[in-house]
C-alpha positions as CSV (number, residue, x, y, z in Angstrom):
1,Q,0.0,0.0,0.0
2,V,1.5,3.3,-1.1
3,Q,1.4,6.1,1.4
4,L,2.6,9.7,1.4
5,V,2.8,11.8,4.5
6,E,3.6,15.5,4.3
7,S,4.9,17.6,7.2
8,G,6.6,21.0,7.8
9,G,3.8,23.4,7.2
10,G,2.9,26.2,9.5
11,L,2.5,30.0,9.9
12,V,5.2,32.2,8.6
13,Q,5.6,36.0,7.9
14,P,6.0,37.3,4.4
15,G,9.6,36.9,3.3
16,G,10.1,33.9,5.6
17,S,11.0,30.3,4.8
18,L,9.6,26.8,5.3
19,R,10.8,23.4,4.3
20,L,8.2,20.8,3.6
21,S,8.8,17.0,3.6
22,C,6.9,14.1,2.1
23,V,7.8,10.6,3.3
24,V,6.8,7.8,0.9
25,S,6.3,4.2,1.8
26,G,5.1,1.1,0.0
27,I,7.1,1.5,-3.3
28,I,10.7,1.5,-4.6
29,F,10.8,5.3,-4.2
30,G,13.9,6.0,-6.2
31,I,12.5,5.0,-9.6
32,Y,9.4,7.4,-9.5
33,D,9.0,11.0,-10.3
34,M,7.5,13.1,-7.5
35,E,5.5,16.3,-7.5
36,W,4.3,19.0,-5.2
37,Y,0.9,20.7,-5.7
38,R,-1.0,23.3,-3.7
39,Q,-4.6,24.4,-3.3
40,A,-5.7,27.7,-1.8
41,P,-9.2,28.1,-0.4
42,G,-11.8,28.4,-3.2
43,K,-9.1,27.8,-5.8
44,Q,-8.1,24.9,-8.1
45,R,-5.2,22.7,-7.2
46,E,-2.1,23.7,-9.1
47,L,1.3,22.1,-9.8
48,V,4.2,23.7,-8.0
49,A,7.2,21.6,-8.8
50,T,8.4,18.2,-10.2
51,I,11.5,16.1,-9.7
52,T,12.2,13.1,-11.8
53,S,13.8,9.9,-10.6
54,G,17.0,11.1,-12.2
55,G,16.9,14.4,-10.3
56,S,15.8,16.8,-13.0
57,T,13.5,19.5,-11.8
58,N,10.7,21.7,-13.1
59,Y,8.9,24.6,-11.5
60,A,5.8,26.7,-12.0
61,D,6.6,30.3,-13.0
62,F,5.1,31.7,-9.8
63,V,7.8,29.9,-7.6
64,K,10.9,30.0,-9.8
65,G,13.8,31.4,-7.9
66,R,12.1,31.0,-4.6
67,F,11.3,27.3,-4.2
68,T,13.6,24.3,-4.5
69,I,12.4,20.7,-4.9
70,S,14.8,17.9,-3.9
71,R,14.8,14.3,-2.9
72,D,16.7,11.9,-0.7
73,N,16.2,8.4,-2.0
74,A,17.8,6.7,1.0
75,K,15.2,8.3,3.2
76,N,12.2,7.9,0.7
77,T,11.6,11.6,1.1
78,V,10.9,14.5,-1.2
79,Y,11.4,18.1,0.0
80,L,10.2,21.5,-0.9
81,Q,12.3,24.4,0.3
82,M,10.2,27.6,0.2
83,N,12.0,30.9,0.5
84,S,10.8,34.5,0.1
85,L,7.2,33.4,0.9
86,K,4.3,35.6,-0.2
87,P,0.8,35.8,1.2
88,E,-0.4,34.3,-2.1
89,D,1.6,31.1,-1.3
90,T,-0.9,30.4,1.4
91,A,-2.4,27.0,0.6
92,V,-2.5,23.3,1.5
93,Y,0.5,21.7,0.0
94,Y,0.3,18.1,-1.3
95,C,2.8,15.6,-2.6
96,Y,1.9,13.3,-5.4
97,I,3.3,10.2,-7.1
98,N,2.1,8.9,-10.4
99,V,1.9,5.2,-9.5
100,G,-1.1,3.3,-10.6
101,R,-4.0,5.7,-10.7
102,G,-1.9,8.2,-8.8
103,K,-1.5,8.8,-5.0
104,W,-1.9,11.9,-2.9
105,G,-0.7,12.7,0.5
106,Q,-3.1,14.2,3.1
107,G,-1.6,17.7,2.8
108,T,0.1,20.2,5.1
109,Q,-1.1,23.8,5.6
110,V,1.1,26.7,4.8
111,T,-0.1,30.1,5.9
112,V,1.9,33.3,5.0
113,S,0.6,36.3,7.0
114,S,1.8,39.1,9.3
């Protein structure tokens, strides 16, 4: 059974930083691409960043230069380092793996506010 568990969310002031983690179990993690999505209240879910099994990365335009996706295959974990946070980054952040029909984590809340 594939499971994804996000952590690291919280309340941060504009300009601050957070590091999100997603621990994956139930698969050979290192051979799968991983993604981070986010969903703000009343808004559609949107793709934030992707990292392939080989370590190649891709980012949405609205986070380029501020967010970094990385992975540690020995720990079955994908990370999202978020710097220079803006109020519009406020959302629930989800990790995703395209295995089978796809699998989502439960999400972790990020709130950027003074």
